[in-house]
N, C-alpha and C positions, 0 to 999 in steps of 0.2 A: 731475752731469748724468745725466738718465734716458736710457737706451738700451735698445731691443729690437732685436736683430740676428738676422734670419732667415737660414737657409742650408739647402741640400739640394735646392733646386729643380733642374729640368732638363727634358730631353726624354726621354720614355719611350714605349715602344710600348703599345698597348692590352693589358690584362692584366698589365702590369708593376707594379712597386712602387717607391715612393720613401719616404724618411724625412726629414721636415722637422724642423729644430731652431730654437729661438729662445732666445737667451741674453740675460738681463736684467742691468742694472746701474743703480745710482743710486736704488733704492728697495728696500723690504723685501719681496722676492719672495714669501716664504712666506705673506704676509698677503693676497696678491692672487689673485682668481679669474683664470684664464687662459683665453683663447679663441683659436681659429683662425677667421679669416674668409677668404673668397675673393671675387674680383670678376672676372668674365669680361667681355670686350669688349661694350659696349652693354648691360650688365646691372647691376643694383644689387648692392652688396656684401651678402653673406649669411653668416650664421654657420654654420660647419661643425661645430665641436666645442668643448666647454667642459669645464673641470675646476675643481672648487672648491678653496679653500685649506685647508679643515679636514680633511674626510674623503676628499678627492680623488675624490668622486663625479663622474661624467661624464654628459654629454648630447651627443647628436648630431643633426644634420639627418637627416631620413628618407632623403635621397638618398645618404647615405654609411654608414648603419648596416650593420654587418656587414662593412664593407670598411676603414674607417678606425678607428684607435685613438689616442686622446690620452693622454699620460702626462706626469708632471712629476718632476723631481729637485730638491728644494729645496736640497740641498747644493751643487748645481751652478748654481743659479738658472736652470734651463732647463726648457723645455716642448717636447714632441715631438709629431709627428703622423706615425704610421705609416700609409701609404696603400697598400693592396693592391688588386689587380684593378682597376687604373685604367682609366677610360673616357674617350673623347674629350671628353665633356661635363664632365669634371673639369678641363679646361684653364682656367686662370685665374691671376691673381696672388694668392698666399696671404699673408695678413697675420697677424701675431701681435698679440694685444690683451691688455692687463692692466687689470683692473677692480678699483678699490679705492674707498674713501670718503675724500675726494670725487673722487679723480683717476682718469683713464683714460688709458692710454698706448698708442701704436701703433708698430709697426715699419714699415720701408720696403717690405716685401714681397719675395717671391721668386716667380719665374715657374715655373709647372708647365705643361708642354705634353705632351699625350697624343696621339700621332699615329703612324701607320705610315709 
């Protein structure tokens, strides 16, 4: 059974930090490109960051460049999103996504709220 389980969300003040984790099971994690998406109320889901399976190269949405860092640990079947200098506009549900051929998997999401 495939599972992606996110954790680490919560309430944080502007300028604060959070680290999201996503632990995978049920598929060969090291072969999958991993991404973090987010969806704010009333908005479409958008990709925040991605990390490839081979060389672990990364890419980011312009809105989070320099503030967020994606990483992976294939030994732990996990992907992480370190979020620094959080802003109120980062408030959203964050989803973990695994992309392979031909399958794509999604986690259930974790809420991140940035508010004073």
